[in-house]
C-alpha positions in Angstrom: -11.1 -10.0 -6.1 -13.1 -7.4 -8.0 -10.6 -5.8 -10.4 -7.9 -3.1 -10.7 -9.2 0.3 -9.7 -6.9 2.2 -12.1 -8.6 0.5 -15.1 -11.8 2.4 -14.3 -10.4 5.9 -14.1 -10.1 8.3 -17.0 -6.3 7.9 -17.0 -4.1 5.2 -15.5 -2.6 7.4 -12.8 -5.7 9.5 -12.0 -5.5 9.8 -8.2 -5.1 13.4 -7.1 -4.1 12.8 -3.5 -3.7 10.0 -1.0 -3.5 10.3 2.7 -1.6 7.1 3.8 -1.8 6.0 7.4 0.3 3.2 9.1 -1.7 1.5 11.8 0.2 -0.4 14.5 -2.2 -1.5 17.2 -0.6 -1.4 20.7 -1.5 -1.2 24.3 0.2 1.1 26.8 0.1 1.1 30.6 1.8 3.4 33.0 2.4 2.8 36.7 2.3 5.4 39.4 6.1 5.6 39.4 5.9 6.6 35.7 7.2 3.4 34.3 5.5 2.7 31.0 5.0 -0.6 29.3 4.0 -0.9 25.6 3.0 -4.0 23.8 2.0 -4.5 20.2 -0.7 -7.1 19.8 -1.6 -7.2 16.2 -0.1 -6.9 12.7 0.6 -3.5 11.2 -1.6 -2.5 8.2 -2.0 0.6 6.0 -5.2 2.6 5.4 -5.7 5.5 3.1 -8.0 8.3 2.0 -8.2 8.5 -1.8 -9.1 11.8 -3.5 -9.8 11.9 -7.2 -9.6 15.1 -9.3 -12.7 16.6 -10.8 -14.2 14.3 -13.5 -17.0 14.4 -16.1 -20.3 13.0 -14.9 -19.7 10.0 -17.2 -16.3 9.2 -15.6 -17.7 9.8 -12.1 -20.4 7.2 -12.7 -18.0 4.7 -14.0 -15.7 5.0 -11.0 -18.7 5.0 -8.6 -20.0 1.8 -10.3 -16.7 0.2 -9.6 -17.0 1.2 -5.9 -20.6 -0.1 -5.7 -19.4 -3.4 -7.2 -17.2 -3.9 -4.2 -20.3 -4.4 -2.0 -19.0 -2.2 0.8 -16.1 -3.9 2.5 -17.0 -7.3 1.2 -14.7 -7.5 -1.9 -11.0 -6.7 -2.4 -9.4 -4.9 -5.3 -6.0 -3.6 -6.3 -5.0 0.0 -6.6 -1.8 1.7 -7.7 -1.6 5.4 -6.6 1.1 7.1 -8.7 2.5 8.9 -5.6 3.0 5.5 -3.9 4.5 3.9 -7.0 7.2 6.6 -7.2 10.5 5.5 -5.7 13.6 7.4 -4.7 15.8 4.4 -5.1 17.3 3.0 -8.3 15.8 -0.5 -8.0 14.0 -2.1 -11.0 10.3 -2.7 -10.8 10.9 -6.3 -10.0 14.1 -7.4 -8.1 15.0 -11.1 -7.4 15.2 -11.8 -3.7 16.7 -14.5 -1.4 14.4 -16.5 0.8 13.1 -14.9 4.0 11.2 -16.2 7.1 8.0 -14.9 8.7 9.1 -12.3 11.4 12.2 -11.2 9.5 12.6 -7.4 9.0 15.4 -7.6 6.6 16.1 -9.6 3.4 18.9 -10.0 0.8 18.3 -9.2 -2.8 20.1 -11.3 -5.4 22.5 -8.6 -6.6 23.1 -4.8 -6.4 24.1 -2.3 -3.8 22.5 1.0 -2.7 19.3 0.5 -4.8 16.6 0.8 -2.2 15.9 4.0 -0.4 14.2 4.8 2.9 10.5 5.5 2.6 9.9 3.5 -0.6 7.0 1.0 -0.5 7.5 -2.6 -1.7 5.7 -5.9 -1.7 6.8 -9.4 -2.4 5.4 -11.3 -5.4 4.2 -14.2 -3.1 1.8 -12.3 -0.9 -0.1 -9.1 -0.8 1.3 -7.3 2.3 2.9 -3.9 1.7 6.2 -3.0 3.5 8.2 0.2 3.8 12.0 0.4 3.4 13.3 1.8 6.7 16.9 2.5 5.9 18.8 3.3 2.7 20.4 0.1 1.4 24.2 0.3 2.0 26.6 0.8 -0.8 28.3 -2.5 -0.2 25.4 -4.6 1.1 22.7 -6.7 -0.6 20.5 -6.4 2.5 17.4 -4.3 2.7 15.6 -3.4 6.0 11.8 -2.9 6.1 8.8 -2.7 8.4 6.7 -4.4 9.4 8.4 -7.8 9.8 7.4 -10.4 7.2 3.9 -11.7 7.7 4.6 -14.8 5.5 7.7 -16.7 4.3 9.3 -15.4 1.1 10.6 -18.0 -1.3 13.9 -17.7 -3.1 12.1 -17.5 -6.5 10.0 -14.5 -5.5 10.7 -10.9 -6.4 10.3 -7.5 -4.7 7.8 -5.5 -6.5 8.0 -1.7 -6.5 7.8 1.3 -8.7 5.7 0.6 -11.8 4.9 -2.9 -10.5 3.7 -1.7 -7.1 0.0 -2.3 -6.3 -1.9 -2.6 -3.0 -4.6 -5.1 -2.4 -7.3 -3.3 -0.4 -11.0 -3.1 0.5 -13.3 -0.2 1.2 -13.5 0.7 4.9 -17.2 1.1 5.2 -20.5 0.4 3.6 -21.4 3.9 2.5 -19.7 6.1 -0.1 -21.0 8.8 -2.3 -20.0 11.3 -5.1 -20.9 14.9 -5.6 -21.9 16.6 -8.9 -21.6 20.4 -9.2 -23.7 22.7 -11.3 -21.2 22.5 -14.2 -21.5 18.7 -14.5 -18.2 17.8 -12.8 -18.1 15.2 -10.2 -15.9 14.5 -7.1 -15.2 11.3 -5.3 -13.3 10.6 -2.1 -13.2 7.2 -0.4 -11.3 5.3 2.3 -9.5 2.0 1.9 -7.7 -0.4 4.2 -5.0 -2.9 3.2 -6.4 -6.5 2.8 -3.7 -8.8 4.1 
């Protein structure tokens, strides 16, 4: 792994915009009668377009050097976009969780009701996959529901990481990336990432 992207930006939460995409590969066939069959054949993953705000030439070169250091899609790194770290629930940044099995799409937290809210992103401390909460946690339930189903077992000593502890492990999607400098000496960078599972 080649570092934490946010350490190389002028400020810790320096991402202007992120376009997040959920990718769920599937195959569809439709018969003459109109009957449709759909089958998922691979694991879900997230991809994103990252847009940084205008930066000084010095800052642009520092960020660009970090991207070059990734050797295209060869290396992985972590990134924590502020707009993905924001949560609508009241959970702490690290919540103890009960054990879960690969393929489960719900899990119990150790304590607390109504903390997790639909649309918040989480990950488990034992692996790097990102999950999305798909229902508000009930007011009398310790169970949270998420998608996609677990890609790895979750141990009873692990935690759910969200909010200020949320980071994504990613890689660049291609081998080419560039920056632009304007006539006033400000630079602009956009780049695409894909979740590294």
